[in-house]
N, CA, C and O atoms as CSV, one atom per row, in Angstrom:
chain,resi,resn,atom,element,x,y,z
A,1,MET,N,N,-26.765,74.280,-54.957
A,1,MET,CA,C,-25.341,74.134,-54.657
A,1,MET,C,C,-25.110,72.713,-54.129
A,1,MET,O,O,-25.851,72.233,-53.271
A,2,ASN,N,N,-24.088,72.057,-54.646
A,2,ASN,CA,C,-23.824,70.703,-54.169
A,2,ASN,C,C,-22.804,70.717,-53.034
A,2,ASN,O,O,-22.294,71.771,-52.653
A,3,GLN,N,N,-22.520,69.548,-52.508
A,3,GLN,CA,C,-21.646,69.441,-51.331
A,3,GLN,C,C,-20.222,69.886,-51.585
A,3,GLN,O,O,-19.489,70.142,-50.630
A,4,PHE,N,N,-19.798,69.988,-52.842
A,4,PHE,CA,C,-18.426,70.346,-53.158
A,4,PHE,C,C,-18.251,71.839,-53.412
A,4,PHE,O,O,-17.134,72.350,-53.336
A,5,SER,N,N,-19.321,72.535,-53.709
A,5,SER,CA,C,-19.244,73.915,-54.184
A,5,SER,C,C,-19.070,74.958,-53.090
A,5,SER,O,O,-19.203,76.151,-53.362
A,6,ARG,N,N,-18.789,74.560,-51.911
A,6,ARG,CA,C,-18.681,75.505,-50.800
A,6,ARG,C,C,-17.389,76.314,-50.823
A,6,ARG,O,O,-17.244,77.277,-50.070
A,7,THR,N,N,-16.463,75.932,-51.672
A,7,THR,CA,C,-15.183,76.625,-51.709
A,7,THR,C,C,-14.837,77.035,-53.134
A,7,THR,O,O,-15.119,76.316,-54.093
A,8,PHE,N,N,-14.217,78.212,-53.252
A,8,PHE,CA,C,-13.720,78.666,-54.541
A,8,PHE,C,C,-12.253,78.279,-54.705
A,8,PHE,O,O,-11.658,78.550,-55.748
A,9,ASP,N,N,-11.672,77.656,-53.699
A,9,ASP,CA,C,-10.291,77.197,-53.739
A,9,ASP,C,C,-10.258,75.888,-54.527
A,9,ASP,O,O,-10.617,74.834,-54.002
A,10,LEU,N,N,-9.828,75.957,-55.781
A,10,LEU,CA,C,-9.848,74.766,-56.631
A,10,LEU,C,C,-8.939,73.658,-56.125
A,10,LEU,O,O,-9.232,72.479,-56.318
A,11,GLU,N,N,-7.847,74.022,-55.486
A,11,GLU,CA,C,-6.953,73.002,-54.923
A,11,GLU,C,C,-7.714,72.172,-53.884
A,11,GLU,O,O,-7.661,70.942,-53.902
A,12,GLU,N,N,-8.405,72.844,-53.000
A,12,GLU,CA,C,-9.181,72.161,-51.965
A,12,GLU,C,C,-10.373,71.422,-52.574
A,12,GLU,O,O,-10.661,70.282,-52.211
A,13,ARG,N,N,-11.047,72.075,-53.488
A,13,ARG,CA,C,-12.245,71.481,-54.091
A,13,ARG,C,C,-11.910,70.204,-54.850
A,13,ARG,O,O,-12.625,69.209,-54.731
A,14,THR,N,N,-10.829,70.221,-55.629
A,14,THR,CA,C,-10.464,69.026,-56.383
A,14,THR,C,C,-9.966,67.913,-55.460
A,14,THR,O,O,-10.206,66.734,-55.717
A,15,ALA,N,N,-9.273,68.292,-54.386
A,15,ALA,CA,C,-8.825,67.287,-53.413
A,15,ALA,C,C,-10.028,66.656,-52.714
A,15,ALA,O,O,-10.083,65.438,-52.549
A,16,CYS,N,N,-10.974,67.470,-52.311
A,16,CYS,CA,C,-12.186,66.942,-51.650
A,16,CYS,C,C,-12.963,66.023,-52.582
A,16,CYS,O,O,-13.496,64.998,-52.153
A,17,PHE,N,N,-13.027,66.392,-53.856
A,17,PHE,CA,C,-13.719,65.549,-54.829
A,17,PHE,C,C,-13.048,64.180,-54.912
A,17,PHE,O,O,-13.723,63.153,-54.849
A,18,GLY,N,N,-11.731,64.162,-55.052
A,18,GLY,CA,C,-11.007,62.895,-55.114
A,18,GLY,C,C,-11.190,62.065,-53.858
A,18,GLY,O,O,-11.408,60.855,-53.927
A,19,GLU,N,N,-11.098,62.723,-52.705
A,19,GLU,CA,C,-11.293,62.008,-51.431
A,19,GLU,C,C,-12.697,61.429,-51.330
A,19,GLU,O,O,-12.880,60.303,-50.868
A,20,SER,N,N,-13.684,62.200,-51.763
A,20,SER,CA,C,-15.071,61.723,-51.698
A,20,SER,C,C,-15.293,60.523,-52.610
A,20,SER,O,O,-16.016,59.591,-52.256
A,21,ILE,N,N,-14.675,60.550,-53.773
A,21,ILE,CA,C,-14.779,59.404,-54.692
A,21,ILE,C,C,-14.142,58.165,-54.063
A,21,ILE,O,O,-14.701,57.071,-54.135
A,22,ILE,N,N,-12.981,58.339,-53.454
A,22,ILE,CA,C,-12.311,57.204,-52.795
A,22,ILE,C,C,-13.201,56.625,-51.701
A,22,ILE,O,O,-13.413,55.413,-51.648
A,23,LYS,N,N,-13.719,57.481,-50.835
A,23,LYS,CA,C,-14.587,57.015,-49.738
A,23,LYS,C,C,-15.830,56.316,-50.276
A,23,LYS,O,O,-16.233,55.268,-49.770
A,24,PHE,N,N,-16.427,56.902,-51.300
A,24,PHE,CA,C,-17.620,56.302,-51.899
A,24,PHE,C,C,-17.303,54.930,-52.489
A,24,PHE,O,O,-18.049,53.974,-52.278
A,25,CYS,N,N,-16.201,54.833,-53.224
A,25,CYS,CA,C,-15.845,53.572,-53.872
A,25,CYS,C,C,-15.563,52.464,-52.868
A,25,CYS,O,O,-15.752,51.286,-53.171
A,26,ARG,N,N,-15.115,52.833,-51.686
A,26,ARG,CA,C,-14.891,51.817,-50.633
A,26,ARG,C,C,-16.201,51.166,-50.187
A,26,ARG,O,O,-16.184,50.083,-49.602
A,27,THR,N,N,-17.333,51.817,-50.456
A,27,THR,CA,C,-18.637,51.287,-50.024
A,27,THR,C,C,-19.297,50.423,-51.086
A,27,THR,O,O,-20.360,49.853,-50.839
A,28,LEU,N,N,-18.694,50.315,-52.252
A,28,LEU,CA,C,-19.340,49.634,-53.368
A,28,LEU,C,C,-19.064,48.144,-53.372
A,28,LEU,O,O,-17.992,47.687,-52.976
A,29,LYS,N,N,-20.062,47.397,-53.830
A,29,LYS,CA,C,-19.855,45.954,-53.988
A,29,LYS,C,C,-19.031,45.726,-55.245
A,29,LYS,O,O,-19.229,46.370,-56.275
A,30,MET,N,N,-18.110,44.798,-55.126
A,30,MET,CA,C,-17.183,44.533,-56.229
A,30,MET,C,C,-17.501,43.200,-56.880
A,30,MET,O,O,-17.716,42.188,-56.212
A,31,ASP,N,N,-17.523,43.232,-58.190
A,31,ASP,CA,C,-17.506,42.009,-58.981
A,31,ASP,C,C,-16.452,42.231,-60.071
A,31,ASP,O,O,-15.768,43.254,-60.066
A,32,LYS,N,N,-16.317,41.300,-60.987
A,32,LYS,CA,C,-15.248,41.426,-61.993
A,32,LYS,C,C,-15.373,42.698,-62.824
A,32,LYS,O,O,-14.363,43.317,-63.156
A,33,ILE,N,N,-16.569,43.087,-63.159
A,33,ILE,CA,C,-16.755,44.271,-64.003
A,33,ILE,C,C,-16.678,45.546,-63.186
A,33,ILE,O,O,-15.957,46.472,-63.556
A,34,SER,N,N,-17.405,45.611,-62.088
A,34,SER,CA,C,-17.413,46.862,-61.310
A,34,SER,C,C,-16.022,47.188,-60.776
A,34,SER,O,O,-15.681,48.362,-60.633
A,35,GLU,N,N,-15.220,46.182,-60.482
A,35,GLU,CA,C,-13.868,46.438,-59.991
A,35,GLU,C,C,-13.040,47.223,-61.016
A,35,GLU,O,O,-12.305,48.141,-60.655
A,36,LEU,N,N,-13.165,46.857,-62.281
A,36,LEU,CA,C,-12.430,47.564,-63.337
A,36,LEU,C,C,-12.879,49.023,-63.445
A,36,LEU,O,O,-12.056,49.927,-63.588
A,37,VAL,N,N,-14.176,49.236,-63.377
A,37,VAL,CA,C,-14.719,50.592,-63.488
A,37,VAL,C,C,-14.325,51.422,-62.276
A,37,VAL,O,O,-13.972,52.593,-62.409
A,38,ILE,N,N,-14.385,50.820,-61.097
A,38,ILE,CA,C,-14.029,51.523,-59.861
A,38,ILE,C,C,-12.562,51.972,-59.916
A,38,ILE,O,O,-12.243,53.100,-59.542
A,39,LYS,N,N,-11.690,51.101,-60.375
A,39,LYS,CA,C,-10.275,51.478,-60.488
A,39,LYS,C,C,-10.103,52.676,-61.415
A,39,LYS,O,O,-9.336,53.593,-61.121
A,40,GLN,N,N,-10.813,52.662,-62.523
A,40,GLN,CA,C,-10.695,53.757,-63.492
A,40,GLN,C,C,-11.229,55.070,-62.916
A,40,GLN,O,O,-10.624,56.126,-63.099
A,41,ILE,N,N,-12.352,54.998,-62.230
A,41,ILE,CA,C,-12.934,56.237,-61.705
A,41,ILE,C,C,-12.069,56.833,-60.603
A,41,ILE,O,O,-11.952,58.054,-60.496
A,42,VAL,N,N,-11.466,55.984,-59.790
A,42,VAL,CA,C,-10.565,56.504,-58.754
A,42,VAL,C,C,-9.363,57.174,-59.413
A,42,VAL,O,O,-8.925,58.236,-58.970
A,43,ARG,N,N,-8.834,56.570,-60.453
A,43,ARG,CA,C,-7.679,57.165,-61.153
A,43,ARG,C,C,-8.027,58.529,-61.747
A,43,ARG,O,O,-7.309,59.507,-61.539
A,44,SER,N,N,-9.126,58.584,-62.482
A,44,SER,CA,C,-9.448,59.844,-63.161
A,44,SER,C,C,-9.880,60.931,-62.178
A,44,SER,O,O,-9.501,62.091,-62.339
A,45,ALA,N,N,-10.662,60.577,-61.170
A,45,ALA,CA,C,-11.146,61.587,-60.220
A,45,ALA,C,C,-10.022,62.166,-59.375
A,45,ALA,O,O,-10.006,63.368,-59.110
A,46,THR,N,N,-9.092,61.337,-58.954
A,46,THR,CA,C,-7.981,61.846,-58.149
A,46,THR,C,C,-6.944,62.562,-59.005
A,46,THR,O,O,-6.185,63.393,-58.506
A,47,SER,N,N,-6.913,62.243,-60.278
A,47,SER,CA,C,-5.979,62.889,-61.192
A,47,SER,C,C,-6.325,64.358,-61.430
A,47,SER,O,O,-5.443,65.152,-61.757
A,48,ILE,N,N,-7.578,64.724,-61.273
A,48,ILE,CA,C,-7.968,66.125,-61.468
A,48,ILE,C,C,-7.174,67.017,-60.518
A,48,ILE,O,O,-6.562,67.997,-60.942
A,49,GLY,N,N,-7.187,66.676,-59.246
A,49,GLY,CA,C,-6.461,67.469,-58.256
A,49,GLY,C,C,-4.959,67.397,-58.425
A,49,GLY,O,O,-4.262,68.395,-58.240
A,50,ALA,N,N,-4.454,66.224,-58.776
A,50,ALA,CA,C,-3.008,66.083,-58.974
A,50,ALA,C,C,-2.535,66.970,-60.124
A,50,ALA,O,O,-1.489,67.612,-60.027
A,51,ASN,N,N,-3.294,67.004,-61.195
A,51,ASN,CA,C,-2.927,67.850,-62.327
A,51,ASN,C,C,-3.111,69.322,-62.015
A,51,ASN,O,O,-2.383,70.163,-62.544
A,52,TYR,N,N,-4.074,69.646,-61.164
A,52,TYR,CA,C,-4.232,71.039,-60.763
A,52,TYR,C,C,-3.014,71.488,-59.949
A,52,TYR,O,O,-2.542,72.614,-60.104
A,53,MET,N,N,-2.513,70.613,-59.088
A,53,MET,CA,C,-1.301,70.922,-58.319
A,53,MET,C,C,-0.128,71.144,-59.274
A,53,MET,O,O,0.667,72.063,-59.077
A,54,GLU,N,N,-0.019,70.316,-60.293
A,54,GLU,CA,C,1.041,70.496,-61.287
A,54,GLU,C,C,0.882,71.820,-62.017
A,54,GLU,O,O,1.869,72.500,-62.297
A,55,ALA,N,N,-0.348,72.184,-62.324
A,55,ALA,CA,C,-0.602,73.457,-63.010
A,55,ALA,C,C,-0.115,74.624,-62.157
A,55,ALA,O,O,0.465,75.580,-62.673
A,56,ASN,N,N,-0.349,74.541,-60.873
A,56,ASN,CA,C,0.076,75.628,-59.982
A,56,ASN,C,C,1.594,75.762,-59.919
A,56,ASN,O,O,2.108,76.816,-59.543
A,57,GLY,N,N,2.305,74.715,-60.278
A,57,GLY,CA,C,3.766,74.774,-60.306
A,57,GLY,C,C,4.313,74.903,-61.718
A,57,GLY,O,O,5.496,74.657,-61.951
A,58,ALA,N,N,3.469,75.283,-62.652
A,58,ALA,CA,C,3.863,75.345,-64.056
A,58,ALA,C,C,4.986,76.353,-64.289
A,58,ALA,O,O,5.127,77.332,-63.556
A,59,SER,N,N,5.767,76.094,-65.313
A,59,SER,CA,C,6.925,76.943,-65.614
A,59,SER,C,C,6.598,78.126,-66.515
A,59,SER,O,O,7.410,79.041,-66.653
A,60,SER,N,N,5.414,78.117,-67.130
A,60,SER,CA,C,5.011,79.224,-68.000
A,60,SER,C,C,3.489,79.262,-68.086
A,60,SER,O,O,2.806,78.348,-67.625
A,61,LYS,N,N,2.972,80.325,-68.676
A,61,LYS,CA,C,1.522,80.430,-68.863
A,61,LYS,C,C,1.019,79.327,-69.792
A,61,LYS,O,O,-0.052,78.758,-69.580
A,62,LYS,N,N,1.802,79.040,-70.811
A,62,LYS,CA,C,1.431,77.986,-71.750
A,62,LYS,C,C,1.418,76.621,-71.057
A,62,LYS,O,O,0.508,75.822,-71.282
A,63,ASP,N,N,2.415,76.352,-70.222
A,63,ASP,CA,C,2.475,75.112,-69.447
A,63,ASP,C,C,1.282,75.034,-68.497
A,63,ASP,O,O,0.662,73.980,-68.361
A,64,PHE,N,N,0.962,76.148,-67.841
A,64,PHE,CA,C,-0.199,76.204,-66.943
A,64,PHE,C,C,-1.469,75.860,-67.718
A,64,PHE,O,O,-2.274,75.046,-67.264
A,65,ARG,N,N,-1.648,76.475,-68.879
A,65,ARG,CA,C,-2.846,76.216,-69.687
A,65,ARG,C,C,-2.930,74.744,-70.068
A,65,ARG,O,O,-4.005,74.147,-69.996
A,66,ASN,N,N,-1.812,74.153,-70.474
A,66,ASN,CA,C,-1.816,72.736,-70.854
A,66,ASN,C,C,-2.186,71.835,-69.677
A,66,ASN,O,O,-2.926,70.866,-69.848
A,67,LYS,N,N,-1.682,72.145,-68.495
A,67,LYS,CA,C,-2.011,71.347,-67.306
A,67,LYS,C,C,-3.494,71.496,-66.933
A,67,LYS,O,O,-4.149,70.531,-66.538
A,68,ILE,N,N,-4.006,72.721,-67.068
A,68,ILE,CA,C,-5.423,72.954,-66.785
A,68,ILE,C,C,-6.289,72.194,-67.791
A,68,ILE,O,O,-7.346,71.669,-67.443
A,69,PHE,N,N,-5.825,72.142,-69.046
A,69,PHE,CA,C,-6.546,71.379,-70.061
A,69,PHE,C,C,-6.602,69.898,-69.674
A,69,PHE,O,O,-7.618,69.237,-69.890
A,70,ILE,N,N,-5.532,69.390,-69.115
A,70,ILE,CA,C,-5.523,67.994,-68.647
A,70,ILE,C,C,-6.525,67.824,-67.505
A,70,ILE,O,O,-7.213,66.805,-67.436
A,71,CYS,N,N,-6.614,68.801,-66.617
A,71,CYS,CA,C,-7.620,68.753,-65.538
A,71,CYS,C,C,-9.014,68.616,-66.134
A,71,CYS,O,O,-9.825,67.813,-65.671
A,72,LYS,N,N,-9.280,69.407,-67.164
A,72,LYS,CA,C,-10.586,69.354,-67.823
A,72,LYS,C,C,-10.827,67.964,-68.420
A,72,LYS,O,O,-11.910,67.399,-68.266
A,73,LYS,N,N,-9.823,67.421,-69.096
A,73,LYS,CA,C,-9.963,66.093,-69.692
A,73,LYS,C,C,-10.221,65.023,-68.628
A,73,LYS,O,O,-11.033,64.122,-68.837
A,74,GLU,N,N,-9.538,65.121,-67.503
A,74,GLU,CA,C,-9.736,64.138,-66.428
A,74,GLU,C,C,-11.141,64.256,-65.830
A,74,GLU,O,O,-11.759,63.249,-65.484
A,75,ALA,N,N,-11.636,65.475,-65.713
A,75,ALA,CA,C,-13.002,65.669,-65.206
A,75,ALA,C,C,-14.014,65.063,-66.178
A,75,ALA,O,O,-14.991,64.441,-65.760
A,76,GLN,N,N,-13.774,65.249,-67.475
A,76,GLN,CA,C,-14.657,64.648,-68.472
A,76,GLN,C,C,-14.595,63.119,-68.420
A,76,GLN,O,O,-15.618,62.441,-68.511
A,77,GLU,N,N,-13.394,62.597,-68.274
A,77,GLU,CA,C,-13.241,61.146,-68.178
A,77,GLU,C,C,-13.961,60.612,-66.940
A,77,GLU,O,O,-14.571,59.543,-66.978
A,78,THR,N,N,-13.884,61.355,-65.863
A,78,THR,CA,C,-14.570,60.937,-64.632
A,78,THR,C,C,-16.073,60.836,-64.863
A,78,THR,O,O,-16.716,59.915,-64.358
A,79,LYS,N,N,-16.640,61.776,-65.623
A,79,LYS,CA,C,-18.070,61.710,-65.942
A,79,LYS,C,C,-18.389,60.418,-66.703
A,79,LYS,O,O,-19.410,59.776,-66.456
A,80,HIS,N,N,-17.514,60.056,-67.615
A,80,HIS,CA,C,-17.716,58.814,-68.372
A,80,HIS,C,C,-17.737,57.602,-67.436
A,80,HIS,O,O,-18.624,56.753,-67.523
A,81,TRP,N,N,-16.750,57.534,-66.543
A,81,TRP,CA,C,-16.679,56.379,-65.647
A,81,TRP,C,C,-17.837,56.362,-64.653
A,81,TRP,O,O,-18.292,55.292,-64.249
A,82,LEU,N,N,-18.313,57.536,-64.259
A,82,LEU,CA,C,-19.505,57.589,-63.397
A,82,LEU,C,C,-20.708,57.001,-64.123
A,82,LEU,O,O,-21.518,56.288,-63.531
A,83,ARG,N,N,-20.813,57.305,-65.403
A,83,ARG,CA,C,-21.901,56.727,-66.198
A,83,ARG,C,C,-21.777,55.209,-66.267
A,83,ARG,O,O,-22.769,54.493,-66.132
A,84,MET,N,N,-20.558,54.722,-66.476
A,84,MET,CA,C,-20.343,53.279,-66.542
A,84,MET,C,C,-20.624,52.619,-65.188
A,84,MET,O,O,-21.178,51.522,-65.119
A,85,LEU,N,N,-20.230,53.313,-64.113
A,85,LEU,CA,C,-20.496,52.779,-62.773
A,85,LEU,C,C,-22.000,52.722,-62.521
A,85,LEU,O,O,-22.482,51.805,-61.856
A,86,ASN,N,N,-22.731,53.682,-63.039
A,86,ASN,CA,C,-24.185,53.664,-62.917
A,86,ASN,C,C,-24.769,52.444,-63.636
A,86,ASN,O,O,-25.751,51.860,-63.180
A,87,ALA,N,N,-24.160,52.066,-64.759
A,87,ALA,CA,C,-24.611,50.872,-65.476
A,87,ALA,C,C,-24.344,49.607,-64.652
A,87,ALA,O,O,-25.124,48.657,-64.696
A,88,CYS,N,N,-23.235,49.602,-63.900
A,88,CYS,CA,C,-22.889,48.452,-63.043
A,88,CYS,C,C,-23.748,48.403,-61.784
A,88,CYS,O,O,-24.180,47.335,-61.349
A,89,LEU,N,N,-23.987,49.576,-61.208
A,89,LEU,CA,C,-24.646,49.654,-59.902
A,89,LEU,C,C,-25.779,50.691,-59.938
A,89,LEU,O,O,-25.679,51.732,-59.288
A,90,PRO,N,N,-26.846,50.419,-60.686
A,90,PRO,CA,C,-27.913,51.410,-60.841
A,90,PRO,C,C,-28.589,51.806,-59.532
A,90,PRO,O,O,-29.202,52.869,-59.442
A,91,GLU,N,N,-28.479,50.965,-58.540
A,91,GLU,CA,C,-29.080,51.292,-57.235
A,91,GLU,C,C,-28.358,52.464,-56.547
A,91,GLU,O,O,-28.885,53.040,-55.595
A,92,ARG,N,N,-27.175,52.810,-57.018
A,92,ARG,CA,C,-26.403,53.925,-56.441
A,92,ARG,C,C,-26.529,55.208,-57.268
A,92,ARG,O,O,-25.762,56.153,-57.083
A,93,ALA,N,N,-27.496,55.228,-58.175
A,93,ALA,CA,C,-27.675,56.355,-59.092
A,93,ALA,C,C,-27.779,57.715,-58.407
A,93,ALA,O,O,-27.160,58.665,-58.886
A,94,PRO,N,N,-28.530,57.862,-57.309
A,94,PRO,CA,C,-28.624,59.198,-56.702
A,94,PRO,C,C,-27.262,59.751,-56.251
A,94,PRO,O,O,-26.987,60.937,-56.428
A,95,GLU,N,N,-26.429,58.906,-55.680
A,95,GLU,CA,C,-25.103,59.344,-55.242
A,95,GLU,C,C,-24.207,59.637,-56.451
A,95,GLU,O,O,-23.457,60.613,-56.461
A,96,LEU,N,N,-24.299,58.790,-57.450
A,96,LEU,CA,C,-23.488,58.973,-58.645
A,96,LEU,C,C,-23.855,60.275,-59.362
A,96,LEU,O,O,-22.995,60.934,-59.945
A,97,ARG,N,N,-25.127,60.633,-59.315
A,97,ARG,CA,C,-25.576,61.875,-59.943
A,97,ARG,C,C,-24.916,63.093,-59.297
A,97,ARG,O,O,-24.550,64.042,-59.989
A,98,VAL,N,N,-24.765,63.066,-57.977
A,98,VAL,CA,C,-24.101,64.167,-57.264
A,98,VAL,C,C,-22.647,64.289,-57.725
A,98,VAL,O,O,-22.162,65.390,-57.985
A,99,PHE,N,N,-21.962,63.158,-57.824
A,99,PHE,CA,C,-20.571,63.174,-58.290
A,99,PHE,C,C,-20.479,63.654,-59.738
A,99,PHE,O,O,-19.577,64.413,-60.091
A,100,TRP,N,N,-21.425,63.203,-60.578
A,100,TRP,CA,C,-21.417,63.606,-61.979
A,100,TRP,C,C,-21.585,65.120,-62.100
A,100,TRP,O,O,-20.908,65.763,-62.903
A,101,LYS,N,N,-22.485,65.682,-61.304
A,101,LYS,CA,C,-22.699,67.139,-61.344
A,101,LYS,C,C,-21.437,67.896,-60.941
A,101,LYS,O,O,-21.113,68.922,-61.539
A,102,GLU,N,N,-20.736,67.407,-59.948
A,102,GLU,CA,C,-19.490,68.072,-59.547
A,102,GLU,C,C,-18.437,67.942,-60.639
A,102,GLU,O,O,-17.727,68.905,-60.929
A,103,ALA,N,N,-18.327,66.775,-61.243
A,103,ALA,CA,C,-17.372,66.597,-62.342
A,103,ALA,C,C,-17.731,67.522,-63.508
A,103,ALA,O,O,-16.841,68.054,-64.171
A,104,GLN,N,N,-19.013,67.714,-63.758
A,104,GLN,CA,C,-19.441,68.624,-64.814
A,104,GLN,C,C,-19.077,70.067,-64.463
A,104,GLN,O,O,-18.597,70.809,-65.321
A,105,GLU,N,N,-19.298,70.466,-63.225
A,105,GLU,CA,C,-18.926,71.819,-62.811
A,105,GLU,C,C,-17.421,72.037,-62.950
A,105,GLU,O,O,-16.984,73.085,-63.425
A,106,LEU,N,N,-16.640,71.060,-62.542
A,106,LEU,CA,C,-15.186,71.171,-62.682
A,106,LEU,C,C,-14.790,71.263,-64.153
A,106,LEU,O,O,-13.904,72.040,-64.509
A,107,THR,N,N,-15.437,70.480,-65.005
A,107,THR,CA,C,-15.171,70.545,-66.441
A,107,THR,C,C,-15.410,71.962,-66.958
A,107,THR,O,O,-14.586,72.512,-67.690
A,108,LEU,N,N,-16.530,72.541,-66.576
A,108,LEU,CA,C,-16.864,73.898,-67.042
A,108,LEU,C,C,-15.893,74.948,-66.499
A,108,LEU,O,O,-15.510,75.875,-67.214
A,109,ILE,N,N,-15.502,74.801,-65.247
A,109,ILE,CA,C,-14.539,75.735,-64.650
A,109,ILE,C,C,-13.214,75.673,-65.395
A,109,ILE,O,O,-12.661,76.701,-65.784
A,110,PHE,N,N,-12.712,74.465,-65.590
A,110,PHE,CA,C,-11.425,74.318,-66.264
A,110,PHE,C,C,-11.518,74.739,-67.734
A,110,PHE,O,O,-10.558,75.284,-68.280
A,111,GLN,N,N,-12.649,74.496,-68.371
A,111,GLN,CA,C,-12.826,74.949,-69.754
A,111,GLN,C,C,-12.778,76.473,-69.832
A,111,GLN,O,O,-12.178,77.029,-70.751
A,112,LYS,N,N,-13.399,77.138,-68.886
A,112,LYS,CA,C,-13.389,78.605,-68.863
A,112,LYS,C,C,-11.960,79.128,-68.660
A,112,LYS,O,O,-11.545,80.086,-69.312
A,113,ILE,N,N,-11.222,78.495,-67.758
A,113,ILE,CA,C,-9.837,78.911,-67.520
A,113,ILE,C,C,-9.005,78.725,-68.790
A,113,ILE,O,O,-8.249,79.618,-69.172
A,114,VAL,N,N,-9.142,77.572,-69.441
A,114,VAL,CA,C,-8.389,77.299,-70.671
A,114,VAL,C,C,-8.727,78.330,-71.737
A,114,VAL,O,O,-7.836,78.868,-72.395
A,115,GLY,N,N,-10.014,78.602,-71.905
A,115,GLY,CA,C,-10.427,79.576,-72.911
A,115,GLY,C,C,-9.890,80.971,-72.648
A,115,GLY,O,O,-9.442,81.658,-73.566
A,116,THR,N,N,-9.937,81.380,-71.403
A,116,THR,CA,C,-9.429,82.707,-71.018
A,116,THR,C,C,-7.923,82.789,-71.264
A,116,THR,O,O,-7.429,83.768,-71.822
A,117,LEU,N,N,-7.208,81.760,-70.847
A,117,LEU,CA,C,-5.752,81.753,-71.027
A,117,LEU,C,C,-5.367,81.675,-72.498
A,117,LEU,O,O,-4.410,82.322,-72.922
A,118,LYS,N,N,-6.096,80.895,-73.273
A,118,LYS,CA,C,-5.813,80.786,-74.708
A,118,LYS,C,C,-5.947,82.146,-75.363
A,118,LYS,O,O,-5.102,82.536,-76.168
A,119,ALA,N,N,-6.991,82.863,-75.027
A,119,ALA,CA,C,-7.198,84.202,-75.602
A,119,ALA,C,C,-6.060,85.144,-75.227
A,119,ALA,O,O,-5.609,85.938,-76.052
A,120,ARG,N,N,-5.598,85.056,-73.985
A,120,ARG,CA,C,-4.507,85.921,-73.528
A,120,ARG,C,C,-3.166,85.558,-74.151
A,120,ARG,O,O,-2.388,86.436,-74.524
A,121,ILE,N,N,-2.901,84.264,-74.261
A,121,ILE,CA,C,-1.619,83.789,-74.793
A,121,ILE,C,C,-1.539,84.040,-76.298
A,121,ILE,O,O,-0.489,84.427,-76.810
A,122,ASP,N,N,-2.648,83.817,-77.002
A,122,ASP,CA,C,-2.661,83.950,-78.458
A,122,ASP,C,C,-2.649,85.407,-78.907
A,122,ASP,O,O,-2.331,85.693,-80.061
A,123,ASN,N,N,-2.986,86.316,-78.025
A,123,ASN,CA,C,-3.021,87.744,-78.403
A,123,ASN,C,C,-1.716,88.431,-78.125
A,123,ASN,O,O,-1.581,89.627,-78.384
């Protein structure tokens, strides 16, 4: 179990993930390349929780499913940027691996929700 998995409350879990990414990124050394990657990872990681909040306020089941799908896409994008950040700062690989695992878990959770809702909506 990783540091993020202590709660089944996705609102809290996604917010904690975004906050942890922000705090972590504040500790990183910046150069011209890493700065671009850091900006992207902060955007995608914090967007997961923002889109989850939007999903909770959705106007229909279909709208909810679409917002959850965006959460999944943002989690996948975050994994990509974590990989790129690892290329910039390989000395931070152990910490980045923890974040990548959480982004992967979130991807799988949101994929399961989308699949379940798709089956219900399409039937």
